[in-house]
C-alpha atoms as an extended CHARMM CRD file, in Angstrom:
* protein
*
       151  EXT
         1         1  PRO       CA            -12.8230000000      -11.3590000000       17.6860000000  PROA      1               0.0000000000
         2         2  LEU       CA            -16.4810000000      -10.1840000000       17.8380000000  PROA      2               0.0000000000
         3         3  ALA       CA            -19.2990000000      -12.7030000000       18.6920000000  PROA      3               0.0000000000
         4         4  GLY       CA            -22.6140000000      -12.4520000000       19.0020000000  PROA      4               0.0000000000
         5         5  LEU       CA            -25.3360000000      -10.9700000000       17.4550000000  PROA      5               0.0000000000
         6         6  GLY       CA            -27.1070000000       -7.2430000000       17.5600000000  PROA      6               0.0000000000
         7         7  ALA       CA            -30.4340000000       -5.9300000000       17.2010000000  PROA      7               0.0000000000
         8         8  GLY       CA            -32.7900000000       -2.9080000000       17.3210000000  PROA      8               0.0000000000
         9         9  GLU       CA            -34.6100000000       -0.1860000000       15.7610000000  PROA      9               0.0000000000
        10        10  GLY       CA            -35.1320000000       -2.4290000000       12.8690000000  PROA      10              0.0000000000
        11        11  LEU       CA            -31.4300000000       -3.0600000000       12.6210000000  PROA      11              0.0000000000
        12        12  ILE       CA            -29.2890000000       -6.3280000000       13.2520000000  PROA      12              0.0000000000
        13        13  VAL       CA            -25.7060000000       -6.0860000000       13.8400000000  PROA      13              0.0000000000
        14        14  VAL       CA            -23.4950000000       -8.8130000000       12.6440000000  PROA      14              0.0000000000
        15        15  PRO       CA            -19.7210000000       -9.1840000000       13.7500000000  PROA      15              0.0000000000
        16        16  ALA       CA            -18.1700000000      -10.6640000000       10.6800000000  PROA      16              0.0000000000
        17        17  SER       CA            -13.9800000000      -11.1590000000       10.7990000000  PROA      17              0.0000000000
        18        18  ASN       CA            -12.3960000000       -7.6530000000       11.4000000000  PROA      18              0.0000000000
        19        19  LEU       CA            -15.7590000000       -5.9550000000        9.9510000000  PROA      19              0.0000000000
        20        20  VAL       CA            -19.1010000000       -5.1100000000       11.6860000000  PROA      20              0.0000000000
        21        21  ALA       CA            -22.1620000000       -5.6040000000        9.2020000000  PROA      21              0.0000000000
        22        22  VAL       CA            -25.5040000000       -3.9560000000        9.5810000000  PROA      22              0.0000000000
        23        23  TYR       CA            -28.3490000000       -4.8990000000        8.1340000000  PROA      23              0.0000000000
        24        24  GLU       CA            -31.7100000000       -3.0690000000        7.4760000000  PROA      24              0.0000000000
        25        25  ALA       CA            -35.5330000000       -4.7550000000        7.3500000000  PROA      25              0.0000000000
        26        26  ALA       CA            -36.9630000000       -3.7100000000        4.1590000000  PROA      26              0.0000000000
        27        27  PRO       CA            -40.0200000000       -1.4870000000        4.3090000000  PROA      27              0.0000000000
        28        28  VAL       CA            -43.0880000000       -3.9920000000        4.7840000000  PROA      28              0.0000000000
        29        29  THR       CA            -46.1030000000       -2.6670000000        2.7400000000  PROA      29              0.0000000000
        30        30  PRO       CA            -49.2620000000       -2.4540000000        4.9270000000  PROA      30              0.0000000000
        31        31  VAL       CA            -52.3120000000       -3.6000000000        4.4690000000  PROA      31              0.0000000000
        32        32  ILE       CA            -55.9240000000       -3.0080000000        5.4760000000  PROA      32              0.0000000000
        33        33  TYR       CA            -57.7460000000       -6.0200000000        6.0350000000  PROA      33              0.0000000000
        34        34  ALA       CA            -61.1020000000       -6.3380000000        3.6780000000  PROA      34              0.0000000000
        35        35  GLU       CA            -64.3860000000       -8.3140000000        4.1780000000  PROA      35              0.0000000000
        36        36  GLU       CA            -64.1100000000      -11.5380000000        2.4370000000  PROA      36              0.0000000000
        37        37  GLY       CA            -65.9610000000      -11.4360000000       -0.6480000000  PROA      37              0.0000000000
        38        38  ASN       CA            -65.2810000000       -7.6350000000       -1.3070000000  PROA      38              0.0000000000
        39        39  ASN       CA            -63.0340000000       -4.7820000000       -1.3160000000  PROA      39              0.0000000000
        40        40  ASN       CA            -64.8480000000       -3.2820000000        2.1090000000  PROA      40              0.0000000000
        41        41  ALA       CA            -62.4490000000       -2.0820000000        5.1470000000  PROA      41              0.0000000000
        42        42  VAL       CA            -62.3550000000       -4.4390000000        8.0630000000  PROA      42              0.0000000000
        43        43  ALA       CA            -63.6610000000       -1.2880000000       10.0780000000  PROA      43              0.0000000000
        44        44  LEU       CA            -66.1380000000       -1.1170000000       12.9760000000  PROA      44              0.0000000000
        45        45  ASP       CA            -67.3640000000        1.7500000000       15.0550000000  PROA      45              0.0000000000
        46        46  SER       CA            -65.3560000000        2.2890000000       18.1440000000  PROA      46              0.0000000000
        47        47  VAL       CA            -68.6150000000        2.7730000000       20.4090000000  PROA      47              0.0000000000
        48        48  THR       CA            -70.8920000000       -0.0560000000       18.7060000000  PROA      48              0.0000000000
        49        49  PHE       CA            -68.7940000000       -2.2320000000       16.9240000000  PROA      49              0.0000000000
        50        50  GLN       CA            -70.9590000000       -1.9040000000       14.2670000000  PROA      50              0.0000000000
        51        51  ARG       CA            -69.8610000000       -2.6970000000       11.0620000000  PROA      51              0.0000000000
        52        52  ALA       CA            -69.9010000000        0.3660000000        7.9230000000  PROA      52              0.0000000000
        53        53  PRO       CA            -71.7730000000        2.5750000000        6.6720000000  PROA      53              0.0000000000
        54        54  PHE       CA            -70.5720000000        4.8890000000        9.0810000000  PROA      54              0.0000000000
        55        55  ARG       CA            -72.4120000000        8.3450000000       10.4350000000  PROA      55              0.0000000000
        56        56  LEU       CA            -70.1800000000       11.4300000000       10.9920000000  PROA      56              0.0000000000
        57        57  PRO       CA            -71.9220000000       12.7230000000       14.0600000000  PROA      57              0.0000000000
        58        58  ASN       CA            -72.7330000000        9.9450000000       16.3350000000  PROA      58              0.0000000000
        59        59  PRO       CA            -75.0410000000        9.8720000000       19.2440000000  PROA      59              0.0000000000
        60        60  ASN       CA            -73.6090000000        6.9610000000       21.1590000000  PROA      60              0.0000000000
        61        61  ASN       CA            -69.9410000000        8.2190000000       21.1850000000  PROA      61              0.0000000000
        62        62  PHE       CA            -69.0120000000        9.3470000000       24.7950000000  PROA      62              0.0000000000
        63        63  SER       CA            -66.5860000000       12.1260000000       23.5420000000  PROA      63              0.0000000000
        64        64  SER       CA            -67.1170000000       15.9870000000       23.2860000000  PROA      64              0.0000000000
        65        65  ASP       CA            -67.6230000000       16.5880000000       19.8840000000  PROA      65              0.0000000000
        66        66  GLN       CA            -69.9510000000       13.5140000000       19.2520000000  PROA      66              0.0000000000
        67        67  ARG       CA            -67.9640000000       12.4320000000       16.1570000000  PROA      67              0.0000000000
        68        68  THR       CA            -67.2290000000        8.6140000000       15.0720000000  PROA      68              0.0000000000
        69        69  ARG       CA            -64.4570000000        7.1760000000       15.6070000000  PROA      69              0.0000000000
        70        70  VAL       CA            -63.5060000000        4.1750000000       13.5020000000  PROA      70              0.0000000000
        71        71  ILE       CA            -61.1820000000        1.3300000000       14.3280000000  PROA      71              0.0000000000
        72        72  LEU       CA            -59.4320000000       -0.4990000000       10.9750000000  PROA      72              0.0000000000
        73        73  LEU       CA            -58.0430000000       -3.8240000000       11.2000000000  PROA      73              0.0000000000
        74        74  THR       CA            -54.4580000000       -3.7330000000        9.6100000000  PROA      74              0.0000000000
        75        75  SER       CA            -51.9760000000       -6.1370000000        9.0640000000  PROA      75              0.0000000000
        76        76  ASN       CA            -48.7810000000       -5.2160000000       11.8110000000  PROA      76              0.0000000000
        77        77  LEU       CA            -47.8680000000       -1.7550000000       11.2450000000  PROA      77              0.0000000000
        78        78  ARG       CA            -45.1180000000       -2.3250000000       14.4290000000  PROA      78              0.0000000000
        79        79  LEU       CA            -46.4600000000        0.9380000000       15.4450000000  PROA      79              0.0000000000
        80        80  THR       CA            -47.0890000000        2.3720000000       18.7750000000  PROA      80              0.0000000000
        81        81  GLN       CA            -48.9680000000        5.7600000000       20.0920000000  PROA      81              0.0000000000
        82        82  THR       CA            -45.2230000000        6.9670000000       20.6680000000  PROA      82              0.0000000000
        83        83  ASP       CA            -45.3780000000        6.9290000000       16.7670000000  PROA      83              0.0000000000
        84        84  LEU       CA            -47.9960000000        9.3750000000       16.0570000000  PROA      84              0.0000000000
        85        85  ASN       CA            -45.6120000000       12.4860000000       18.0040000000  PROA      85              0.0000000000
        86        86  THR       CA            -43.5100000000       12.0640000000       14.7250000000  PROA      86              0.0000000000
        87        87  PRO       CA            -44.8400000000       13.6990000000       11.2240000000  PROA      87              0.0000000000
        88        88  GLY       CA            -44.8810000000       10.9630000000        8.6400000000  PROA      88              0.0000000000
        89        89  VAL       CA            -45.0810000000        8.0940000000        9.9860000000  PROA      89              0.0000000000
        90        90  LEU       CA            -48.5460000000        7.2860000000        9.5280000000  PROA      90              0.0000000000
        91        91  SER       CA            -51.3570000000        8.7510000000        7.7230000000  PROA      91              0.0000000000
        92        92  VAL       CA            -54.7630000000        7.8010000000        6.7810000000  PROA      92              0.0000000000
        93        93  GLU       CA            -55.9640000000        9.0980000000        3.4930000000  PROA      93              0.0000000000
        94        94  VAL       CA            -59.1210000000        9.3850000000        1.5580000000  PROA      94              0.0000000000
        95        95  PRO       CA            -59.6520000000       11.2830000000       -2.3830000000  PROA      95              0.0000000000
        96        96  GLY       CA            -59.9580000000       15.0560000000       -2.1170000000  PROA      96              0.0000000000
        97        97  GLY       CA            -56.6690000000       15.5900000000        0.2970000000  PROA      97              0.0000000000
        98        98  VAL       CA            -58.4920000000       14.3180000000        3.1600000000  PROA      98              0.0000000000
        99        99  ASN       CA            -56.5760000000       12.7250000000        5.9960000000  PROA      99              0.0000000000
       100       100  LEU       CA            -58.5920000000       11.4120000000        8.6550000000  PROA      100             0.0000000000
       101       101  PRO       CA            -56.9050000000       11.8270000000       12.1510000000  PROA      101             0.0000000000
       102       102  VAL       CA            -55.6160000000        9.3860000000       13.8180000000  PROA      102             0.0000000000
       103       103  GLU       CA            -55.7090000000        8.9400000000       17.5180000000  PROA      103             0.0000000000
       104       104  ASN       CA            -55.0280000000        5.8260000000       18.8480000000  PROA      104             0.0000000000
       105       105  VAL       CA            -52.9230000000        2.6870000000       16.9510000000  PROA      105             0.0000000000
       106       106  GLY       CA            -52.0030000000       -0.4320000000       18.5680000000  PROA      106             0.0000000000
       107       107  THR       CA            -51.4620000000       -4.0550000000       18.3490000000  PROA      107             0.0000000000
       108       108  LEU       CA            -53.7250000000       -7.0970000000       18.0510000000  PROA      108             0.0000000000
       109       109  SER       CA            -53.4040000000      -10.2790000000       18.7480000000  PROA      109             0.0000000000
       110       110  ILE       CA            -55.5590000000      -12.7880000000       16.5920000000  PROA      110             0.0000000000
       111       111  PRO       CA            -54.4230000000      -16.5360000000       17.5130000000  PROA      111             0.0000000000
       112       112  GLY       CA            -52.0170000000      -17.1900000000       14.3310000000  PROA      112             0.0000000000
       113       113  LEU       CA            -51.6840000000      -13.3820000000       13.3830000000  PROA      113             0.0000000000
       114       114  ILE       CA            -50.2970000000      -10.8060000000       14.8030000000  PROA      114             0.0000000000
       115       115  SER       CA            -52.2490000000       -7.7210000000       13.6740000000  PROA      115             0.0000000000
       116       116  SER       CA            -52.6460000000       -3.7800000000       14.6670000000  PROA      116             0.0000000000
       117       117  TYR       CA            -55.5580000000       -1.3320000000       14.5090000000  PROA      117             0.0000000000
       118       118  ILE       CA            -56.1800000000        2.1070000000       14.1600000000  PROA      118             0.0000000000
       119       119  ILE       CA            -58.7220000000        4.4280000000       15.7040000000  PROA      119             0.0000000000
       120       120  VAL       CA            -59.4280000000        7.5690000000       13.3890000000  PROA      120             0.0000000000
       121       121  ARG       CA            -61.6530000000       10.2250000000       13.6880000000  PROA      121             0.0000000000
       122       122  LEU       CA            -64.4740000000       11.1030000000       11.2780000000  PROA      122             0.0000000000
       123       123  PRO       CA            -64.1040000000       15.1420000000       10.1980000000  PROA      123             0.0000000000
       124       124  ASP       CA            -66.3360000000       17.3130000000        9.2000000000  PROA      124             0.0000000000
       125       125  ASN       CA            -64.9800000000       17.4260000000        5.5680000000  PROA      125             0.0000000000
       126       126  LEU       CA            -65.4770000000       14.1940000000        4.2970000000  PROA      126             0.0000000000
       127       127  PRO       CA            -67.6310000000       13.4050000000        1.6570000000  PROA      127             0.0000000000
       128       128  THR       CA            -70.3900000000       10.9820000000        1.9350000000  PROA      128             0.0000000000
       129       129  GLY       CA            -70.6530000000        7.5660000000       -0.1550000000  PROA      129             0.0000000000
       130       130  ALA       CA            -67.9410000000        4.3700000000       -0.7160000000  PROA      130             0.0000000000
       131       131  LEU       CA            -64.3300000000        6.1420000000       -0.1690000000  PROA      131             0.0000000000
       132       132  GLU       CA            -61.0260000000        4.9390000000       -1.0490000000  PROA      132             0.0000000000
       133       133  LEU       CA            -58.9850000000        4.5000000000        1.7430000000  PROA      133             0.0000000000
       134       134  ARG       CA            -55.7450000000        4.1380000000        2.0940000000  PROA      134             0.0000000000
       135       135  ILE       CA            -52.6980000000        3.9590000000        5.0220000000  PROA      135             0.0000000000
       136       136  ARG       CA            -49.1380000000        5.5170000000        4.5030000000  PROA      136             0.0000000000
       137       137  VAL       CA            -47.0420000000        4.1240000000        6.7850000000  PROA      137             0.0000000000
       138       138  ARG       CA            -43.0300000000        5.9380000000        7.0750000000  PROA      138             0.0000000000
       139       139  GLY       CA            -43.8420000000        6.5410000000        3.4570000000  PROA      139             0.0000000000
       140       140  VAL       CA            -45.2250000000        3.0610000000        1.9110000000  PROA      140             0.0000000000
       141       141  LEU       CA            -48.8440000000        3.1610000000        0.9430000000  PROA      141             0.0000000000
       142       142  SER       CA            -51.3400000000        0.5590000000        1.0400000000  PROA      142             0.0000000000
       143       143  ASP       CA            -54.0050000000       -0.8950000000       -1.4790000000  PROA      143             0.0000000000
       144       144  ALA       CA            -56.9120000000        0.9750000000       -1.1290000000  PROA      144             0.0000000000
       145       145  ARG       CA            -60.0170000000       -0.2980000000        0.4900000000  PROA      145             0.0000000000
       146       146  THR       CA            -63.9910000000        0.7180000000        0.7660000000  PROA      146             0.0000000000
       147       147  LEU       CA            -64.8840000000        2.6920000000        3.3710000000  PROA      147             0.0000000000
       148       148  HSD       CA            -68.9640000000        3.5340000000        3.6720000000  PROA      148             0.0000000000
       149       149  ILE       CA            -69.6890000000        6.7290000000        5.4890000000  PROA      149             0.0000000000
       150       150  SER       CA            -73.7920000000        7.8910000000        5.2730000000  PROA      150             0.0000000000
       151       151  PRO       CA            -75.1050000000       11.1580000000        4.6300000000  PROA      151             0.0000000000
């Protein structure tokens, strides 16, 4: 007789009589947190920690390209930096076929809540104004949140 459980890589293995059953968790719908009272994404400039609107160039950014990096707060995406090496695991999308380059991901511990963050770079071809922002994690798309980009 087999005894005990096994877990890893999103699977749970359970011995049952002369069988071994394997269960996989259903995909979790990713969530971009919204500001209270509106649909604006909870987003901060990665250097100044100021809220939107965000400008594409940022003189306070210490990178050589002077592009703004934005921190997006999300539900627990269960992603690590190494997941970014696998195509199709994570994308940050706005209308018009523009994907925001993801530079970093991680877990954020807020008392009573395990969350994640995504740091994206605002590319040159990003339109200005109120943009619908979505994230796609392992093929599952989040609801849209608004990200404000100033000219």
